C-alpha positions as CSV (number, residue, x, y, z in Angstrom):
1,M,13.0,2.7,-8.0
2,I,10.0,2.1,-10.4
3,G,8.3,-0.9,-11.8
4,I,7.6,-0.8,-15.5
5,E,6.5,-3.3,-17.7
6,I,7.7,-3.7,-21.5
7,V,5.5,-5.8,-24.0
8,Y,5.6,-6.9,-27.7
9,A,3.9,-8.7,-29.4
10,S,4.3,-10.1,-33.4
11,A,1.7,-12.7,-35.3
12,L,4.0,-15.5,-33.8
13,R,4.8,-14.5,-30.3
14,S,4.8,-11.8,-27.7
15,A,7.1,-11.1,-25.0
16,S,6.4,-9.4,-21.7
17,K,9.0,-8.4,-18.8
18,A,8.7,-6.6,-16.0
19,V,11.5,-4.6,-15.2
20,Q,12.8,-2.2,-12.1
21,L,14.6,1.3,-13.0
22,V,15.7,4.1,-11.4
23,E,13.7,7.2,-10.6
24,G,13.7,9.3,-13.6
25,A,14.2,6.4,-16.3
26,T,13.7,7.0,-19.9
27,I,12.6,4.6,-22.8
28,C,15.6,4.2,-24.0
29,D,16.8,2.9,-20.5
30,A,14.0,0.2,-20.0
31,L,14.9,-1.0,-23.7
32,A,18.5,-1.2,-22.8
33,A,17.2,-3.2,-19.6
34,V,16.2,-6.0,-22.0
35,A,18.3,-5.9,-25.1
36,S,20.2,-9.3,-23.6
37,D,16.6,-10.7,-22.9
38,P,16.1,-14.1,-24.7
39,Q,12.6,-13.0,-25.1
40,F,13.3,-9.8,-27.1
41,L,15.8,-11.5,-29.5
42,G,14.9,-10.8,-33.1
43,V,13.2,-7.8,-32.2
44,D,14.1,-4.8,-33.4
45,L,14.4,-2.3,-30.3
46,A,16.6,0.6,-31.9
47,N,14.4,1.5,-34.5
48,S,10.7,0.3,-33.7
49,A,8.2,2.7,-33.0
50,V,7.5,2.5,-28.9
51,G,4.5,4.0,-26.6
52,V,3.6,3.9,-23.3
53,F,-0.3,2.4,-22.6
54,G,-1.2,2.7,-26.1
55,K,-0.1,6.5,-27.1
56,L,3.2,7.0,-29.2
57,A,6.0,8.3,-27.3
58,R,9.5,9.8,-28.0
59,R,12.5,7.4,-26.4
60,D,13.6,10.2,-24.4
61,Q,10.2,10.2,-22.2
62,I,10.6,10.1,-18.5
63,L,8.7,6.9,-17.3
64,Q,6.6,6.6,-14.0
65,D,5.6,3.7,-11.9
66,G,3.1,1.3,-13.3
67,D,4.1,2.4,-17.0
68,R,3.8,-0.4,-19.8
69,V,6.4,0.4,-22.7
70,E,5.3,-1.1,-25.9
71,L,6.9,-1.7,-28.6
72,Y,5.1,-1.6,-32.1
73,R,6.2,-3.8,-35.3
74,P,5.7,-2.2,-38.8
75,L,2.7,-2.8,-41.1
76,L,2.8,-5.0,-43.4
77,Q,0.3,-3.0,-45.3
78,E,-1.6,0.4,-44.9
79,P,-4.7,0.2,-43.3
80,K,-7.0,2.0,-45.5
81,D,-5.5,-0.1,-48.7
82,A,-6.1,-3.2,-47.2
83,R,-9.6,-2.2,-46.4
84,R,-10.5,-0.5,-50.0
85,K,-9.0,-4.5,-51.2
86,R,-11.8,-6.5,-48.8
87,V,-14.7,-3.9,-50.0
88,N,-13.7,-4.0,-53.6
89,K,-12.9,-7.8,-53.5
90,P,-15.0,-10.1,-56.1
91,G,-18.2,-11.5,-55.0
92,R,-18.7,-8.7,-52.2
93,S,-22.0,-7.7,-52.6
C-alpha cells in the first residue's frame, strides 16, 4: 500500500484528503478514491488539470508513496493579460 494526499484549493475553500492505495495506482485511481468525499463535491474531478508536487501530470501516471496529487482550477484570466492591465492602469506612475 502507498499513502498519498489529494488537494484542491479555490478562492473560497480548500480540500485535502489522505488516502491509501494499492502499489501501482494511478492519478485516476486517486481521483476515484475521493469522488464521493463531501470535501470534493463540486470539484470537476473529470476535467481539472492535475499535477504531482506542482508539476503537471497525466492521469495515467503511477503514483509513489508520499505523493501529493494537486487539482488545478481553471485560470480566470491569462496571467500576461492581467499583468498588462495592472501596468497600464490609470494613475499608476
